[in-house]
Each structure stands twice: as structure tokens, then as C-alpha cells.
C-alpha positions in Angstrom: 0.0 -33.3 -9.4 -2.8 -32.9 -6.9 -0.8 -30.9 -4.4 0.6 -28.5 -6.8 -2.8 -27.9 -8.2 -4.2 -27.4 -4.6 -1.5 -24.7 -3.8 -2.2 -22.9 -7.2 -6.0 -23.1 -6.4 -5.6 -21.3 -3.1 -3.9 -18.3 -4.8 -6.5 -18.3 -7.5 -9.4 -18.5 -4.9 -7.9 -15.6 -3.0 -7.7 -13.4 -6.0 -11.2 -14.3 -7.1 -12.5 -13.4 -3.7 -10.6 -10.2 -3.9 -12.4 -9.4 -7.1 -15.7 -9.6 -5.3 -14.8 -6.5 -3.2 -15.8 -3.3 -4.8 -13.1 -0.8 -5.7 -13.5 2.7 -7.2 -12.0 3.2 -10.6 -8.7 4.9 -10.2 -7.1 6.7 -13.1 -3.5 5.7 -14.1 -1.1 8.4 -13.1 2.4 8.3 -14.6 5.7 8.3 -13.0 9.0 9.2 -14.7 11.0 6.2 -13.6 13.5 8.2 -11.4 15.0 6.4 -8.5 13.1 6.1 -5.2 13.9 8.9 -2.8 14.4 6.9 0.3 18.1 6.2 0.3 19.5 9.5 1.4 20.4 10.6 5.0 17.9 9.7 7.8 16.3 12.3 9.8 17.2 12.4 13.6 16.3 9.1 15.2 13.7 8.9 18.1 15.3 9.1 21.4 14.1 5.5 22.2 13.0 2.4 20.4 10.4 -0.3 20.8 10.1 -1.6 24.3 10.3 -5.1 25.4 6.7 -6.0 24.3 3.6 -4.2 23.0 3.0 -1.4 20.6 5.4 1.6 20.0 4.7 4.7 18.1 7.1 7.4 16.8 6.9 10.1 14.1 7.4 8.6 10.7 10.5 9.8 8.9 8.4 10.5 5.8 5.0 11.4 7.2 1.9 11.3 4.8 -1.4 13.2 5.2 -3.2 11.1 7.8 -0.5 8.7 8.2 2.3 10.4 10.1 3.3 7.8 12.7 5.5 4.8 12.4 3.8 1.8 14.4 5.5 -1.3 15.5 4.3 -4.2 17.7 7.2 -5.7 19.7 7.5 -9.3 20.8 10.5 -10.2 23.3 12.9 -13.0 22.6 12.1 -16.4 24.3 15.2 -17.5 26.0 18.7 -16.3 25.5 18.7 -13.1 23.2 20.6 -13.2 19.9 19.5 -9.9 18.5 16.6 -8.2 16.7 14.4 -9.2 13.7 12.2 -6.8 11.9 9.2 -8.5 10.5 7.6 -6.6 7.5 4.0 -8.0 6.8 2.2 -8.8 3.5 -0.1 -6.4 1.6 -3.6 -5.9 2.9 -2.9 -7.3 6.3 -6.4 -7.5 8.1 -5.0 -7.9 11.6 -1.6 -8.6 13.3 -2.7 -11.8 14.9 -2.4 -13.5 11.5 1.3 -13.1 11.9 1.4 -14.7 15.4 2.9 -17.9 14.2 5.8 -16.0 12.5 6.3 -13.8 15.5 6.4 -16.8 18.0 8.7 -18.9 15.8 11.2 -15.9 15.3 11.0 -15.0 19.1 11.8 -18.8 20.1 15.0 -18.4 18.0 16.2 -15.8 20.5 15.3 -12.6 18.7 13.3 -9.6 19.7 10.7 -9.3 16.9 9.5 -5.9 15.8 6.5 -6.2 13.6 5.9 -3.2 11.5 2.4 -1.9 10.5 3.0 -0.7 7.0 1.7 2.6 5.8 -2.0 2.7 4.9 -2.6 -0.5 6.9 -4.7 -1.3 10.0 -4.8 1.9 12.2 -2.7 3.7 9.6 -5.4 3.4 6.9 -7.7 6.4 5.9 -11.0 6.5 7.7 -13.4 4.0 6.2 -10.7 2.4 4.0 -9.8 -1.2 4.2 -6.4 -2.1 5.5 -3.9 -1.7 2.5 -6.2 -0.3 0.0 -4.3 3.0 -0.2 -1.0 1.3 -0.6 -1.1 -0.2 -4.2 -3.0 1.6 -7.1 -2.6 2.7 -10.6 -1.4 6.0 -9.2 2.3 5.4 -9.4 3.4 8.6 -7.7 1.1 7.5 -4.7 2.7 3.9 -4.8 6.2 5.5 -4.8 5.3 7.7 -1.8 4.0 4.7 0.2 7.1 2.6 -0.6 9.4 5.5 0.1 7.8 5.8 3.6 8.0 2.3 4.3 11.5 1.8 3.4 12.6 4.9 5.4 10.8 3.5 8.4 12.5 0.2 8.0 15.8 2.1 7.9 15.0 3.9 11.1 14.2 0.6 12.9 17.4 -1.0 11.6 19.4 2.2 13.1 17.5 1.9 16.3 18.1 -1.9 16.6 21.9 -1.2 16.0 21.9 0.6 19.3 21.2 -2.7 21.0 23.4 -5.8 21.4 23.2 -8.6 18.9 22.6 -9.1 15.2 20.0 -7.2 13.3 18.0 -8.9 10.5 14.8 -8.4 8.5 12.1 -10.7 7.3 9.7 -9.5 4.7 6.6 -11.3 3.5 5.1 -10.9 0.1 5.0 -7.1 -0.8 6.8 -6.7 2.7 9.5 -8.9 1.2 10.0 -6.4 -1.8 10.2 -3.5 0.8 12.7 -5.6 2.8 14.9 -6.2 -0.3 15.0 -2.5 -1.0 15.9 -1.8 2.7 18.7 -4.4 2.2 20.4 -2.0 -0.2 20.3 0.9 2.2 23.3 2.6 4.0 22.4 0.8 7.3 23.6 -2.7 6.8 21.7 -5.6 8.0 23.3 -8.8 9.1 20.6 -10.9 7.3 17.7 -10.1 5.0 15.2 -12.5 3.9 12.3 -12.1 1.4 9.5 -14.7 1.4 7.4 -14.5 -1.9 8.4 -11.1 -2.9 6.8 -9.5 -6.1 10.3 -8.5 -7.2 9.0 -7.6 -10.7 5.9 -5.5 -10.2 5.4 -5.0 -14.0 5.0 -8.8 -14.5 2.6 -8.9 -11.6 0.4 -6.2 -13.2 0.6 -7.9 -16.6 0.4 -11.6 -15.7 -1.8 -11.9 -12.6 -5.5 -11.6 -12.0 -5.0 -9.1 -9.2 -2.7 -7.0 -11.2 -4.8 -7.0 -14.3 -7.8 -5.8 -12.1 -6.0 -2.6 -11.1 -5.2 -1.9 -14.8 -8.9 -2.3 -15.6 -9.7 0.1 -12.9 -7.7 2.7 -14.5 -9.3 2.0 -17.9 -12.7 2.4 -16.1 -11.6 5.7 -14.7 -10.9 7.0 -18.3 -7.1 7.1 -17.9 -5.8 3.7 -19.1 -2.3 2.4 -18.5 0.4 2.8 -20.9 1.8 -0.1 -23.1 3.6 -2.9 -21.1 7.1 -1.7 -22.1 6.5 1.8 -20.8 4.8 0.6 -17.6 7.8 -1.6 -17.0 10.1 1.4 -17.2 7.9 3.4 -14.9 8.0 0.5 -12.3 11.8 -0.1 -12.7 12.6 1.8 -9.5 11.0 -0.8 -7.5 13.3 -3.5 -8.9 16.0 -4.1 -6.1 18.5 -5.6 -8.5 19.1 -2.0 -9.9 21.0 -1.4 -6.7 23.6 -3.4 -4.6 22.8 -5.1 -1.4 24.4 -4.0 1.8 23.2 -6.9 3.8 25.6 -9.5 5.0 23.5 -12.3 3.9 20.3 -12.3 1.7 17.8 -15.2 1.3 15.1 -15.2 -1.4 12.3 -17.8 -0.7 9.8 -18.4 -3.4 6.8 -20.8 -3.9 7.1 -22.9 -7.0 3.4 -22.7 -7.6 3.0 -18.9 -6.7 0.4 -17.3 -8.8 0.2 -14.0 -7.0 3.8 -12.7 -6.8 5.3 -15.0 -9.5 8.7 -16.5 -8.6 10.6 -15.6 -11.7 11.3 -12.1 -10.7 12.6 -13.0 -7.3 14.9 -15.8 -8.8 16.3 -13.3 -11.3 17.0 -10.9 -8.5 18.9 -13.6 -6.4 21.0 -14.4 -9.5 21.8 -10.8 -9.9 22.8 -10.4 -6.4 24.6 -13.8 -6.0 22.2 -14.3 -3.1 20.8 -17.6 -2.0 17.5 -18.6 -3.5 15.2 -21.4 -2.1 12.1 -22.9 -3.8 9.3 -24.6 -1.9 6.5 -26.7 -3.3 4.0 -24.1 -2.3 1.8 -21.3 -3.7 2.0 -17.7 -2.5 -0.4 -18.0 0.4 0.6 -21.4 1.4 4.3 -20.4 1.4 3.5 -17.5 3.7 1.1 -19.3 6.1 1.5 -23.0 5.7 5.2 -23.8 5.3 7.0 -24.7 8.4 10.1 -25.5 6.3 10.7 -21.8 5.2 10.3 -20.7 8.9 12.7 -23.2 10.0 15.1 -22.2 7.1 14.9 -18.5 8.1 15.6 -19.3 11.8 18.8 -21.2 10.8 19.8 -18.3 8.5 19.4 -15.8 11.3 21.5 -18.1 13.5 24.2 -18.4 10.8 23.4 -21.9 9.9 22.2 -23.6 6.6 18.7 -24.8 5.7 16.7 -27.7 4.3 15.4 -26.7 1.1 17.3 -26.7 -2.3 19.7 -23.8 -2.8 19.3 -22.2 -6.2 22.3 -20.3 -7.2 21.6 -20.1 -10.9 18.2 -21.9 -11.7 15.2 -23.1 -10.0 15.0 -26.7 -8.6 12.3 -28.3 -6.7 
């Protein structure tokens, strides 16, 4: 029991430390539950795409005030090239170097790796704001706009990658995994899509996790509290990928059995609804993302068309 408790404790400690950071009260602003507006025709693509290595910028297909540029960090394939993998980082990414292990592992598999800087993160954050603070909030229309911008940017990158030889895949981590799952339902088909620790049921995350309840308390402190749970779930329903059908050729959903941040149940339900492959690892949320070589190894095998080592979960969770 000690190791499961350790993995859970890492998540709890991370949420506790996040609570120590001051956040301004933010009123809850309702959304109507309409489908996300990020699956229509793409605007004209940039003339070029990311280079062999280094940063690449282009106009965002859905520019936001103060955040009008798509930003990608390219890492070249090591060895014979197989294709392109788009890496979507987790929420509140403090610096890209945290993902160096992921980028190196995927590049060694023979893939160019395009790491996306999500909207409102790093250099795309508002002046004076911490990376990611403007992405998630009780302002649901703002949350929708941020997700729509990110999904459209991912679709743009898929279309650009399709201009090049080789397979095209996407790997999303945590909240980036939810964006990757939504992008896996877009008109531009991926050969493979993988989501690691995705918060596939945002309503449950708001209701049942320490970090989610904190945002609801911020709304109450601002004098505009959230609605009852059933109403909130309906407003957040457009973020549930299982309401759409996947267009990706292969989909893998990877969860941590001890995850206390994204909660594995929503992701496993999504995998069942899609008939996708689900794998559970004896990790928490953060240890799955950053201390689990097995999930990286399995993703590389998936991208190469092979199997993996963790237990497949077609219908129910196994450890």
C-alpha cells in the first residue's frame, strides 16, 4: 500500500501548494452548453510549417486579444524518420524544458516532435500573469474560447504535418490530453492519438478535486457562485469528447490508477464509448506524466504500430 499512497500524496501535495498561490476571485459566467465552435473549415494554412529544430510562429487560426500567434518548438527525429508527433503539454506548464524527457523519447522513436505552447501559457500569457492562469477559470465562455483556439491550432498543425512524408500522431498530457482527444474527432484524421491522464470529465474534476473546488470557491467569493452540479455538468458537456466520434486511426487513453487530479473514471468511460484502447498504470497524475517510463515506452510502440506492456482495458479497469 505504500507506493499507491505515495503516488496519491504527490498529487495532494501539488494541489496543496497550488492553494498557497493567490488567485483573484472570479465570478462564475454561464455557458449555454452549445457544441464547441472549432470543428468547421480551417482558415488558409501558413505557407510553411515548423522547421527542423527550434521555435516557429504563425498567426493563430483563432486569435485572442494579446494571444494571436501559434507557437511551436520543433525537435528533429533522431535516426530514420517515421513521421511527425504533435506534443500537447499539461496545464500551467512553467517552462518547456520540463518536457525534455518526452521530446527526447519521442524523437528517438524516429518522429519529428512539434511541442505546442498552449494559449495563455509561457510567452502567450498576459503580461504579469503566471503561465496557464488565463486558460481555466469559472468564466466558462473564456474557457470555451481558450479550448477552441487550442483545438484549431492543433488541427492546423495536423494539416501542415500531412504535407510531409510519414505518419502523423498526437500525444496530449493532462489537460493537453483532453485537447488531443477533441482534436482526434476533427476532420483532419490522425494516424494515432494518445491522451495521458486527460481530465475527460471536467464537471467531476470541478466537483471532486481540491483544485476544482478551489475555482468554484473563487466564484462564490466574487459574488457569482456556480450553479448546482447537474447544471454545471450540462454547461461543461461540450468538453466531453465522447459526444463526438473519433476520426483518428488508433486511440490510446492512459490513466493513473491513483490519479487525484484528473480522475481516471471519465477517461476510462470515454475509452469504452469509443471502443478505444485504455491502459492503467500504478501511478498518480503527476507521477504518470513525469515518472513513468512504461507509458512512454507504450506510446512509442503505439506510434510505431506495435503493442505495449500495460494491461489493456476494453471494458473495465485492471491493474
